[in-house]
N, CA, C, O and the ligand as a Tripos MOL2 file, in Angstrom:
@<TRIPOS>MOLECULE
protein
  265   263    67     0     0
PROTEIN
NO_CHARGES

@<TRIPOS>ATOM
      1 N         -44.5960  -92.1520 -122.7480 N.3       1 MET1
      2 CA        -44.5700  -90.7400 -122.1480 C.3       1 MET1
      3 C         -44.0470  -90.8160 -120.8070 C.2       1 MET1
      4 O         -44.5230  -91.6210 -120.0070 O.2       1 MET1
      5 N         -43.0800  -90.0180 -120.4920 N.am      2 ALA2
      6 CA        -42.5140  -90.0220 -119.1360 C.3       2 ALA2
      7 C         -43.4930  -89.3280 -118.1610 C.2       2 ALA2
      8 O         -43.9690  -88.2110 -118.3670 O.2       2 ALA2
      9 N         -43.7370  -90.0680 -117.1200 N.am      3 ALA3
     10 CA        -44.6190  -89.5260 -116.0860 C.3       3 ALA3
     11 C         -43.6990  -88.8320 -115.0390 C.2       3 ALA3
     12 O         -43.4800  -89.3620 -113.9500 O.2       3 ALA3
     13 N         -43.2140  -87.7390 -115.3670 N.am      4 GLU4
     14 CA        -42.2830  -87.1190 -114.4960 C.3       4 GLU4
     15 C         -42.9970  -86.0190 -113.7520 C.2       4 GLU4
     16 O         -43.6570  -85.1490 -114.3190 O.2       4 GLU4
     17 N         -42.8230  -86.1120 -112.4100 N.am      5 ILE5
     18 CA        -43.4960  -85.1110 -111.5660 C.3       5 ILE5
     19 C         -42.5610  -83.9830 -111.2880 C.2       5 ILE5
     20 O         -41.5470  -84.1520 -110.6110 O.2       5 ILE5
     21 N         -42.8870  -82.8590 -111.7940 N.am      6 VAL6
     22 CA        -42.0990  -81.7720 -111.5700 C.3       6 VAL6
     23 C         -42.7820  -80.7660 -110.5680 C.2       6 VAL6
     24 O         -43.8750  -80.2920 -110.8790 O.2       6 VAL6
     25 N         -42.2190  -80.4440 -109.4560 N.am      7 PRO7
     26 CA        -42.9330  -79.5610 -108.5650 C.3       7 PRO7
     27 C         -43.0280  -78.1510 -109.3150 C.2       7 PRO7
     28 O         -42.0820  -77.7020 -109.9630 O.2       7 PRO7
     29 N         -44.1570  -77.5430 -109.1810 N.am      8 PRO8
     30 CA        -44.3900  -76.3110 -109.9180 C.3       8 PRO8
     31 C         -43.4150  -75.2160 -109.4240 C.2       8 PRO8
     32 O         -43.1310  -75.1020 -108.2320 O.2       8 PRO8
     33 N         -42.9400  -74.4520 -110.3490 N.am      9 THR9
     34 CA        -42.0330  -73.3820 -109.8950 C.3       9 THR9
     35 C         -42.6300  -72.0280 -110.1930 C.2       9 THR9
     36 O         -41.9810  -70.9820 -110.1700 O.2       9 THR9
     37 N         -43.9480  -72.1270 -110.4840 N.am     10 ARG10
     38 CA        -44.6190  -70.9270 -110.7290 C.3      10 ARG10
     39 C         -46.0820  -71.1110 -110.4150 C.2      10 ARG10
     40 O         -46.6520  -72.1560 -110.7310 O.2      10 ARG10
     41 N         -46.6870  -70.1500 -109.8190 N.am     11 ARG11
     42 CA        -48.1520  -70.2030 -109.6060 C.3      11 ARG11
     43 C         -48.7460  -68.8550 -109.7820 C.2      11 ARG11
     44 O         -48.1100  -67.8160 -109.6070 O.2      11 ARG11
     45 N         -50.0560  -68.9170 -110.1530 N.am     12 ARG12
     46 CA        -50.6100  -67.6220 -110.5610 C.3      12 ARG12
     47 C         -52.0050  -67.6830 -109.9580 C.2      12 ARG12
     48 O         -52.6930  -68.6980 -110.0640 O.2      12 ARG12
     49 N         -52.4300  -66.5510 -109.3020 N.am     13 CYS13
     50 CA        -53.7530  -66.4790 -108.7750 C.3      13 CYS13
     51 C         -54.7630  -66.3010 -109.8270 C.2      13 CYS13
     52 O         -54.5970  -65.4570 -110.7080 O.2      13 CYS13
     53 N         -55.8530  -67.0890 -109.7770 N.am     14 GLU14
     54 CA        -56.8350  -67.0450 -110.8400 C.3      14 GLU14
     55 C         -57.8030  -65.8680 -110.5750 C.2      14 GLU14
     56 O         -58.6600  -65.5360 -111.3940 O.2      14 GLU14
     57 N         -57.6260  -65.2830 -109.4350 N.am     15 ARG15
     58 CA        -58.6110  -64.1190 -109.0980 C.3      15 ARG15
     59 C         -57.9710  -62.8340 -109.4910 C.2      15 ARG15
     60 O         -58.5350  -62.0580 -110.2620 O.2      15 ARG15
     61 N         -56.7560  -62.5880 -108.9510 N.am     16 CYS16
     62 CA        -56.2300  -61.2630 -109.2400 C.3      16 CYS16
     63 C         -55.0100  -61.2020 -109.9810 C.2      16 CYS16
     64 O         -54.5150  -60.0950 -110.1930 O.2      16 CYS16
     65 N         -54.4330  -62.2820 -110.4200 N.am     17 GLY17
     66 CA        -53.4230  -62.3150 -111.3620 C.3      17 GLY17
     67 C         -52.0260  -62.2290 -110.6970 C.2      17 GLY17
     68 O         -51.0030  -62.1080 -111.3700 O.2      17 GLY17
     69 N         -52.0310  -62.2940 -109.4020 N.am     18 ARG18
     70 CA        -50.6910  -62.3290 -108.6820 C.3      18 ARG18
     71 C         -49.9080  -63.7010 -109.1220 C.2      18 ARG18
     72 O         -50.4400  -64.8110 -109.1440 O.2      18 ARG18
     73 N         -48.6380  -63.4400 -109.4460 N.am     19 THR19
     74 CA        -47.9140  -64.4880 -109.8600 C.3      19 THR19
     75 C         -46.6320  -64.6190 -108.9130 C.2      19 THR19
     76 O         -45.9080  -63.6710 -108.6070 O.2      19 THR19
     77 N         -46.4760  -65.8440 -108.5270 N.am     20 ASP20
     78 CA        -45.2590  -66.1090 -107.6610 C.3      20 ASP20
     79 C         -44.3140  -67.1240 -108.4620 C.2      20 ASP20
     80 O         -44.7230  -67.8850 -109.3380 O.2      20 ASP20
     81 N         -43.0450  -67.0220 -108.0460 N.am     21 VAL21
     82 CA        -42.1280  -68.0100 -108.6250 C.3      21 VAL21
     83 C         -41.5450  -68.6910 -107.2990 C.2      21 VAL21
     84 O         -41.4450  -68.0850 -106.2320 O.2      21 VAL21
     85 N         -41.1930  -69.9530 -107.4840 N.am     22 TRP22
     86 CA        -40.6040  -70.6510 -106.3140 C.3      22 TRP22
     87 C         -39.1200  -70.3800 -106.3210 C.2      22 TRP22
     88 O         -38.4240  -70.6770 -107.2920 O.2      22 TRP22
     89 N         -38.6380  -69.8080 -105.2220 N.am     23 GLU23
     90 CA        -37.2690  -69.5340 -105.1150 C.3      23 GLU23
     91 C         -36.5320  -70.6710 -104.2090 C.2      23 GLU23
     92 O         -36.6230  -70.6880 -102.9810 O.2      23 GLU23
     93 N         -35.9050  -71.4750 -104.8560 N.am     24 GLU24
     94 CA        -35.4090  -72.6610 -104.1980 C.3      24 GLU24
     95 C         -34.4200  -72.3630 -103.0770 C.2      24 GLU24
     96 O         -34.3900  -73.0630 -102.0650 O.2      24 GLU24
     97 N         -33.6270  -71.3410 -103.2580 N.am     25 THR25
     98 CA        -32.7150  -70.9280 -102.2030 C.3      25 THR25
     99 C         -33.3610  -70.4810 -100.8850 C.2      25 THR25
    100 O         -32.8880  -70.7010  -99.7700 O.2      25 THR25
    101 N         -34.5150  -69.8170 -101.1550 N.am     26 LEU26
    102 CA        -35.2590  -69.4070  -99.9950 C.3      26 LEU26
    103 C         -36.3160  -70.3630  -99.4640 C.2      26 LEU26
    104 O         -36.8950  -70.2090  -98.3880 O.2      26 LEU26
    105 N         -36.5180  -71.3880 -100.3350 N.am     27 GLU27
    106 CA        -37.5630  -72.3070 -100.1080 C.3      27 GLU27
    107 C         -38.8500  -71.6790  -99.8340 C.2      27 GLU27
    108 O         -39.5720  -72.0270  -98.8990 O.2      27 GLU27
    109 N         -39.1090  -70.8200 -100.5990 N.am     28 ASN28
    110 CA        -40.4200  -70.0240 -100.4700 C.3      28 ASN28
    111 C         -40.7730  -69.3750 -101.8210 C.2      28 ASN28
    112 O         -39.9470  -69.2890 -102.7290 O.2      28 ASN28
    113 N         -41.9710  -68.9460 -101.9080 N.am     29 TRP29
    114 CA        -42.5260  -68.2520 -103.0740 C.3      29 TRP29
    115 C         -42.1580  -66.8360 -102.9940 C.2      29 TRP29
    116 O         -42.2660  -66.2170 -101.9350 O.2      29 TRP29
    117 N         -41.7330  -66.3060 -104.0640 N.am     30 VAL30
    118 CA        -41.5200  -64.8120 -104.1690 C.3      30 VAL30
    119 C         -42.2860  -64.3270 -105.2640 C.2      30 VAL30
    120 O         -42.5790  -65.0740 -106.1970 O.2      30 VAL30
    121 N         -42.6700  -63.0050 -105.2190 N.am     31 ILE31
    122 CA        -43.4920  -62.5200 -106.2100 C.3      31 ILE31
    123 C         -42.6920  -62.2960 -107.4910 C.2      31 ILE31
    124 O         -41.5840  -61.7610 -107.5300 O.2      31 ILE31
    125 N         -43.3860  -62.7710 -108.5440 N.am     32 ALA32
    126 CA        -42.6750  -62.6580 -109.8470 C.3      32 ALA32
    127 C         -42.7350  -61.1870 -110.3050 C.2      32 ALA32
    128 O         -43.4810  -60.3060 -109.8780 O.2      32 ALA32
    129 N         -41.7540  -61.1050 -111.3030 N.am     33 GLU33
    130 CA        -41.7700  -59.7990 -111.9370 C.3      33 GLU33
    131 C         -41.8470  -59.9200 -113.4170 C.2      33 GLU33
    132 O         -41.3290  -60.8370 -114.0550 O.2      33 GLU33
    133 N         -42.5490  -58.9040 -113.9380 N.am     34 LYS34
    134 CA        -42.7100  -58.9430 -115.4410 C.3      34 LYS34
    135 C         -42.4830  -57.5390 -115.8540 C.2      34 LYS34
    136 O         -43.0970  -56.6270 -115.3010 O.2      34 LYS34
    137 N         -41.6230  -57.3230 -116.8060 N.am     35 ASN35
    138 CA        -41.2640  -56.0090 -117.2090 C.3      35 ASN35
    139 C         -40.9050  -55.1210 -116.0620 C.2      35 ASN35
    140 O         -41.2690  -53.9460 -116.0460 O.2      35 ASN35
    141 N         -40.2030  -55.6540 -115.1070 N.am     36 GLY36
    142 CA        -39.7640  -54.7930 -114.0220 C.3      36 GLY36
    143 C         -40.8370  -54.5290 -112.9920 C.2      36 GLY36
    144 O         -40.6180  -53.8540 -111.9860 O.2      36 GLY36
    145 N         -42.0950  -55.1230 -113.2940 N.am     37 GLU37
    146 CA        -43.2000  -54.8030 -112.3500 C.3      37 GLU37
    147 C         -43.5660  -56.0800 -111.5940 C.2      37 GLU37
    148 O         -43.8000  -57.1400 -112.1730 O.2      37 GLU37
    149 N         -43.6010  -55.9240 -110.2960 N.am     38 ARG38
    150 CA        -43.9520  -57.0770 -109.4310 C.3      38 ARG38
    151 C         -45.4170  -57.3780 -109.6240 C.2      38 ARG38
    152 O         -46.2880  -56.5080 -109.6200 O.2      38 ARG38
    153 N         -45.6410  -58.7390 -109.8030 N.am     39 GLN39
    154 CA        -47.0660  -59.1890 -110.0790 C.3      39 GLN39
    155 C         -47.7730  -59.4100 -108.8300 C.2      39 GLN39
    156 O         -48.1720  -60.5260 -108.4970 O.2      39 GLN39
    157 N         -47.9440  -58.2890 -108.0860 N.am     40 VAL40
    158 CA        -48.5110  -58.4510 -106.7430 C.3      40 VAL40
    159 C         -50.0070  -58.8060 -106.6220 C.2      40 VAL40
    160 O         -50.4840  -59.3680 -105.6360 O.2      40 VAL40
    161 N         -50.7070  -58.4290 -107.7140 N.am     41 GLY41
    162 CA        -52.1280  -58.6630 -107.7050 C.3      41 GLY41
    163 C         -52.8920  -57.7840 -106.6050 C.2      41 GLY41
    164 O         -52.5760  -56.6190 -106.3650 O.2      41 GLY41
    165 N         -53.8160  -58.3890 -106.0350 N.am     42 ASN42
    166 CA        -54.5890  -57.6940 -105.0670 C.3      42 ASN42
    167 C         -54.2460  -58.2790 -103.6110 C.2      42 ASN42
    168 O         -54.5400  -59.4380 -103.3180 O.2      42 ASN42
    169 N         -53.6550  -57.4740 -102.7860 N.am     43 LYS43
    170 CA        -53.1630  -57.9800 -101.5400 C.3      43 LYS43
    171 C         -54.3050  -58.4400 -100.6230 C.2      43 LYS43
    172 O         -54.0600  -59.1930  -99.6810 O.2      43 LYS43
    173 N         -55.5730  -57.9940 -100.8830 N.am     44 HIS44
    174 CA        -56.7560  -58.4210 -100.1270 C.3      44 HIS44
    175 C         -57.3850  -59.6160 -100.6770 C.2      44 HIS44
    176 O         -58.3840  -60.0870 -100.1350 O.2      44 HIS44
    177 N         -56.8430  -60.1610 -101.7640 N.am     45 CYS45
    178 CA        -57.4420  -61.2230 -102.4390 C.3      45 CYS45
    179 C         -57.1450  -62.5200 -101.6440 C.2      45 CYS45
    180 O         -56.0530  -62.6790 -101.0980 O.2      45 CYS45
    181 N         -58.1040  -63.4140 -101.5920 N.am     46 ILE46
    182 CA        -57.8560  -64.7360 -101.1380 C.3      46 ILE46
    183 C         -57.4010  -65.5460 -102.3210 C.2      46 ILE46
    184 O         -58.2170  -66.0860 -103.0680 O.2      46 ILE46
    185 N         -56.1300  -65.6300 -102.4910 N.am     47 HIS47
    186 CA        -55.5910  -66.0900 -103.6890 C.3      47 HIS47
    187 C         -56.0470  -67.5680 -103.9180 C.2      47 HIS47
    188 O         -56.1290  -68.4370 -103.0490 O.2      47 HIS47
    189 N         -56.3100  -67.6840 -105.1650 N.am     48 GLU48
    190 CA        -56.6590  -68.9960 -105.5600 C.3      48 GLU48
    191 C         -55.6610  -69.4060 -106.6370 C.2      48 GLU48
    192 O         -55.7900  -69.0140 -107.7970 O.2      48 GLU48
    193 N         -54.6700  -70.1940 -106.2460 N.am     49 TRP49
    194 CA        -53.5740  -70.5020 -107.1570 C.3      49 TRP49
    195 C         -54.0800  -71.5250 -108.1330 C.2      49 TRP49
    196 O         -54.9810  -72.3280 -107.8890 O.2      49 TRP49
    197 N         -53.4050  -71.4200 -109.2830 N.am     50 ASP50
    198 CA        -53.6970  -72.3400 -110.3740 C.3      50 ASP50
    199 C         -52.9750  -73.6580 -110.3030 C.2      50 ASP50
    200 O         -52.9610  -74.4690 -111.2290 O.2      50 ASP50
    201 N         -52.3570  -73.8230 -109.1100 N.am     51 ILE51
    202 CA        -51.9550  -75.1860 -108.7990 C.3      51 ILE51
    203 C         -52.6460  -75.7670 -107.5930 C.2      51 ILE51
    204 O         -52.9190  -75.0510 -106.6310 O.2      51 ILE51
    205 N         -52.9200  -76.9920 -107.6240 N.am     52 ASN52
    206 CA        -53.7990  -77.4480 -106.5460 C.3      52 ASN52
    207 C         -53.1960  -78.6570 -105.8210 C.2      52 ASN52
    208 O         -52.9080  -79.7150 -106.3810 O.2      52 ASN52
    209 N         -53.0360  -78.3950 -104.5240 N.am     53 GLY53
    210 CA        -52.7640  -79.5140 -103.6330 C.3      53 GLY53
    211 C         -51.4100  -80.2170 -103.7860 C.2      53 GLY53
    212 O         -50.7040  -80.4710 -102.8110 O.2      53 GLY53
    213 N         -51.1010  -80.4990 -104.9520 N.am     54 GLN54
    214 CA        -49.8680  -81.3310 -105.2550 C.3      54 GLN54
    215 C         -48.6810  -80.7630 -104.4930 C.2      54 GLN54
    216 O         -47.7850  -81.5230 -104.1230 O.2      54 GLN54
    217 N         -48.6400  -79.5930 -104.2690 N.am     55 TYR55
    218 CA        -47.3090  -79.0170 -103.6720 C.3      55 TYR55
    219 C         -47.7980  -78.0760 -102.5880 C.2      55 TYR55
    220 O         -48.4200  -77.0490 -102.8610 O.2      55 TYR55
    221 N         -47.5000  -78.4500 -101.3480 N.am     56 ASN56
    222 CA        -47.9890  -77.7450 -100.2530 C.3      56 ASN56
    223 C         -47.1080  -76.5810  -99.9680 C.2      56 ASN56
    224 O         -45.9650  -76.7450  -99.5430 O.2      56 ASN56
    225 N         -47.6240  -75.3990 -100.1950 N.am     57 PRO57
    226 CA        -46.7550  -74.2420 -100.0130 C.3      57 PRO57
    227 C         -46.4670  -74.0780  -98.5160 C.2      57 PRO57
    228 O         -47.2760  -74.4330  -97.6580 O.2      57 PRO57
    229 N         -45.3770  -73.5680  -98.2640 N.am     58 ILE58
    230 CA        -45.0810  -73.2630  -96.8200 C.3      58 ILE58
    231 C         -46.1070  -72.1710  -96.3820 C.2      58 ILE58
    232 O         -46.4110  -71.2300  -97.1140 O.2      58 ILE58
    233 N         -46.5950  -72.3600  -95.1860 N.am     59 ALA59
    234 CA        -47.6600  -71.4860  -94.7000 C.3      59 ALA59
    235 C         -47.5860  -70.0270  -95.2600 C.2      59 ALA59
    236 O         -46.5560  -69.3520  -95.2620 O.2      59 ALA59
    237 N         -48.7240  -69.6480  -95.7040 N.am     60 ASP60
    238 CA        -48.8100  -68.3540  -96.3900 C.3      60 ASP60
    239 C         -48.5660  -67.2290  -95.3940 C.2      60 ASP60
    240 O         -49.5230  -66.5970  -94.9460 O.2      60 ASP60
    241 N         -47.3560  -66.9700  -95.0480 N.am     61 ASP61
    242 CA        -47.0660  -65.9040  -94.0600 C.3      61 ASP61
    243 C         -47.4410  -64.4990  -94.5840 C.2      61 ASP61
    244 O         -47.2370  -64.1850  -95.7560 O.2      61 ASP61
    245 N         -47.9440  -63.7440  -93.7650 N.am     62 PRO62
    246 CA        -48.3920  -62.3580  -94.1510 C.3      62 PRO62
    247 C         -47.1270  -61.5580  -94.6750 C.2      62 PRO62
    248 O         -46.0480  -61.6140  -94.0840 O.2      62 PRO62
    249 N         -47.3130  -60.8760  -95.7220 N.am     63 SER63
    250 CA        -46.2410  -60.1610  -96.3360 C.3      63 SER63
    251 C         -45.6640  -59.0970  -95.3190 C.2      63 SER63
    252 O         -46.4420  -58.2900  -94.8100 O.2      63 SER63
    253 N         -44.4390  -59.0800  -95.0390 N.am     64 PRO64
    254 CA        -43.8560  -58.1030  -94.1960 C.3      64 PRO64
    255 C         -43.8080  -56.7150  -94.8020 C.2      64 PRO64
    256 O         -43.5590  -55.7160  -94.1260 O.2      64 PRO64
    257 N         -44.0530  -56.6920  -96.0960 N.am     65 GLU65
    258 CA        -43.9750  -55.4500  -96.7260 C.3      65 GLU65
    259 C         -45.2590  -54.5310  -96.4440 C.2      65 GLU65
    260 O         -46.3430  -55.0140  -96.1180 O.2      65 GLU65
    261 N         -45.0420  -53.2370  -96.5920 N.am     66 GLU66
    262 CA        -46.1130  -52.2910  -96.3890 C.3      66 GLU66
    263 C         -46.3720  -52.0630  -94.9400 C.2      66 GLU66
    264 O         -47.2550  -51.2820  -94.5860 O.2      66 GLU66
    265 ZN        -55.2690  -63.3700 -105.7310 Zn       67 ZN67
@<TRIPOS>BOND
     1     1     2 1
     2     2     3 1
     3     3     4 2
     4     3     5 am
     5     5     6 1
     6     6     7 1
     7     7     8 2
     8     7     9 am
     9     9    10 1
    10    10    11 1
    11    11    12 2
    12    11    13 am
    13    13    14 1
    14    14    15 1
    15    15    16 2
    16    15    17 am
    17    17    18 1
    18    18    19 1
    19    19    20 2
    20    19    21 am
    21    21    22 1
    22    22    23 1
    23    23    24 2
    24    23    25 am
    25    25    26 1
    26    26    27 1
    27    27    28 2
    28    27    29 am
    29    29    30 1
    30    30    31 1
    31    31    32 2
    32    31    33 am
    33    33    34 1
    34    34    35 1
    35    35    36 2
    36    35    37 am
    37    37    38 1
    38    38    39 1
    39    39    40 2
    40    39    41 am
    41    41    42 1
    42    42    43 1
    43    43    44 2
    44    43    45 am
    45    45    46 1
    46    46    47 1
    47    47    48 2
    48    47    49 am
    49    49    50 1
    50    50    51 1
    51    51    52 2
    52    51    53 am
    53    53    54 1
    54    54    55 1
    55    55    56 2
    56    55    57 am
    57    57    58 1
    58    58    59 1
    59    59    60 2
    60    59    61 am
    61    61    62 1
    62    62    63 1
    63    63    64 2
    64    63    65 am
    65    65    66 1
    66    66    67 1
    67    67    68 2
    68    67    69 am
    69    69    70 1
    70    70    71 1
    71    71    72 2
    72    71    73 am
    73    73    74 1
    74    74    75 1
    75    75    76 2
    76    75    77 am
    77    77    78 1
    78    78    79 1
    79    79    80 2
    80    79    81 am
    81    81    82 1
    82    82    83 1
    83    83    84 2
    84    83    85 am
    85    85    86 1
    86    86    87 1
    87    87    88 2
    88    87    89 am
    89    89    90 1
    90    90    91 1
    91    91    92 2
    92    91    93 am
    93    93    94 1
    94    94    95 1
    95    95    96 2
    96    95    97 am
    97    97    98 1
    98    98    99 1
    99    99   100 2
   100    99   101 am
   101   101   102 1
   102   102   103 1
   103   103   104 2
   104   103   105 am
   105   105   106 1
   106   106   107 1
   107   107   108 2
   108   107   109 am
   109   109   110 1
   110   110   111 1
   111   111   112 2
   112   111   113 am
   113   113   114 1
   114   114   115 1
   115   115   116 2
   116   115   117 am
   117   117   118 1
   118   118   119 1
   119   119   120 2
   120   119   121 am
   121   121   122 1
   122   122   123 1
   123   123   124 2
   124   123   125 am
   125   125   126 1
   126   126   127 1
   127   127   128 2
   128   127   129 am
   129   129   130 1
   130   130   131 1
   131   131   132 2
   132   131   133 am
   133   133   134 1
   134   134   135 1
   135   135   136 2
   136   135   137 am
   137   137   138 1
   138   138   139 1
   139   139   140 2
   140   139   141 am
   141   141   142 1
   142   142   143 1
   143   143   144 2
   144   143   145 am
   145   145   146 1
   146   146   147 1
   147   147   148 2
   148   147   149 am
   149   149   150 1
   150   150   151 1
   151   151   152 2
   152   151   153 am
   153   153   154 1
   154   154   155 1
   155   155   156 2
   156   155   157 am
   157   157   158 1
   158   158   159 1
   159   159   160 2
   160   159   161 am
   161   161   162 1
   162   162   163 1
   163   163   164 2
   164   163   165 am
   165   165   166 1
   166   166   167 1
   167   167   168 2
   168   167   169 am
   169   169   170 1
   170   170   171 1
   171   171   172 2
   172   171   173 am
   173   173   174 1
   174   174   175 1
   175   175   176 2
   176   175   177 am
   177   177   178 1
   178   178   179 1
   179   179   180 2
   180   179   181 am
   181   181   182 1
   182   182   183 1
   183   183   184 2
   184   183   185 am
   185   185   186 1
   186   186   187 1
   187   187   188 2
   188   187   189 am
   189   189   190 1
   190   190   191 1
   191   191   192 2
   192   191   193 am
   193   193   194 1
   194   194   195 1
   195   195   196 2
   196   195   197 am
   197   197   198 1
   198   198   199 1
   199   199   200 2
   200   199   201 am
   201   201   202 1
   202   202   203 1
   203   203   204 2
   204   203   205 am
   205   205   206 1
   206   206   207 1
   207   207   208 2
   208   207   209 am
   209   209   210 1
   210   210   211 1
   211   211   212 2
   212   211   213 am
   213   213   214 1
   214   214   215 1
   215   215   216 2
   216   215   217 am
   217   217   218 1
   218   218   219 1
   219   219   220 2
   220   219   221 am
   221   221   222 1
   222   222   223 1
   223   223   224 2
   224   223   225 am
   225   225   226 1
   226   226   227 1
   227   227   228 2
   228   227   229 am
   229   229   230 1
   230   230   231 1
   231   231   232 2
   232   231   233 am
   233   233   234 1
   234   234   235 1
   235   235   236 2
   236   235   237 am
   237   237   238 1
   238   238   239 1
   239   239   240 2
   240   239   241 am
   241   241   242 1
   242   242   243 1
   243   243   244 2
   244   243   245 am
   245   245   246 1
   246   246   247 1
   247   247   248 2
   248   247   249 am
   249   249   250 1
   250   250   251 1
   251   251   252 2
   252   251   253 am
   253   253   254 1
   254   254   255 1
   255   255   256 2
   256   255   257 am
   257   257   258 1
   258   258   259 1
   259   259   260 2
   260   259   261 am
   261   261   262 1
   262   262   263 1
   263   263   264 2
@<TRIPOS>SUBSTRUCTURE
     1 MET1         2 RESIDUE 1 A MET
     2 ALA2         6 RESIDUE 1 A ALA
     3 ALA3        10 RESIDUE 1 A ALA
     4 GLU4        14 RESIDUE 1 A GLU
     5 ILE5        18 RESIDUE 1 A ILE
     6 VAL6        22 RESIDUE 1 A VAL
     7 PRO7        26 RESIDUE 1 A PRO
     8 PRO8        30 RESIDUE 1 A PRO
     9 THR9        34 RESIDUE 1 A THR
    10 ARG10       38 RESIDUE 1 A ARG
    11 ARG11       42 RESIDUE 1 A ARG
    12 ARG12       46 RESIDUE 1 A ARG
    13 CYS13       50 RESIDUE 1 A CYS
    14 GLU14       54 RESIDUE 1 A GLU
    15 ARG15       58 RESIDUE 1 A ARG
    16 CYS16       62 RESIDUE 1 A CYS
    17 GLY17       66 RESIDUE 1 A GLY
    18 ARG18       70 RESIDUE 1 A ARG
    19 THR19       74 RESIDUE 1 A THR
    20 ASP20       78 RESIDUE 1 A ASP
    21 VAL21       82 RESIDUE 1 A VAL
    22 TRP22       86 RESIDUE 1 A TRP
    23 GLU23       90 RESIDUE 1 A GLU
    24 GLU24       94 RESIDUE 1 A GLU
    25 THR25       98 RESIDUE 1 A THR
    26 LEU26      102 RESIDUE 1 A LEU
    27 GLU27      106 RESIDUE 1 A GLU
    28 ASN28      110 RESIDUE 1 A ASN
    29 TRP29      114 RESIDUE 1 A TRP
    30 VAL30      118 RESIDUE 1 A VAL
    31 ILE31      122 RESIDUE 1 A ILE
    32 ALA32      126 RESIDUE 1 A ALA
    33 GLU33      130 RESIDUE 1 A GLU
    34 LYS34      134 RESIDUE 1 A LYS
    35 ASN35      138 RESIDUE 1 A ASN
    36 GLY36      142 RESIDUE 1 A GLY
    37 GLU37      146 RESIDUE 1 A GLU
    38 ARG38      150 RESIDUE 1 A ARG
    39 GLN39      154 RESIDUE 1 A GLN
    40 VAL40      158 RESIDUE 1 A VAL
    41 GLY41      162 RESIDUE 1 A GLY
    42 ASN42      166 RESIDUE 1 A ASN
    43 LYS43      170 RESIDUE 1 A LYS
    44 HIS44      174 RESIDUE 1 A HIS
    45 CYS45      178 RESIDUE 1 A CYS
    46 ILE46      182 RESIDUE 1 A ILE
    47 HIS47      186 RESIDUE 1 A HIS
    48 GLU48      190 RESIDUE 1 A GLU
    49 TRP49      194 RESIDUE 1 A TRP
    50 ASP50      198 RESIDUE 1 A ASP
    51 ILE51      202 RESIDUE 1 A ILE
    52 ASN52      206 RESIDUE 1 A ASN
    53 GLY53      210 RESIDUE 1 A GLY
    54 GLN54      214 RESIDUE 1 A GLN
    55 TYR55      218 RESIDUE 1 A TYR
    56 ASN56      222 RESIDUE 1 A ASN
    57 PRO57      226 RESIDUE 1 A PRO
    58 ILE58      230 RESIDUE 1 A ILE
    59 ALA59      234 RESIDUE 1 A ALA
    60 ASP60      238 RESIDUE 1 A ASP
    61 ASP61      242 RESIDUE 1 A ASP
    62 PRO62      246 RESIDUE 1 A PRO
    63 SER63      250 RESIDUE 1 A SER
    64 PRO64      254 RESIDUE 1 A PRO
    65 GLU65      258 RESIDUE 1 A GLU
    66 GLU66      262 RESIDUE 1 A GLU
    67 ZN67       265 GROUP 0 **** ****
């Protein structure tokens, strides 16, 4: 079995369902879309991503939106 380490390209908050995808060109997470709907989840949520530690996200900067 190949022990290939692939950095996650997708993460999902276990609390509110927010989903991000890794945008390589931006080197940052962007909110995923599903059926044209952005999976923003709850913006007040202290997101608990379903990936742990292995990949250090760039500082969770506050969303400039809204
Ligand atoms: Zn969340």
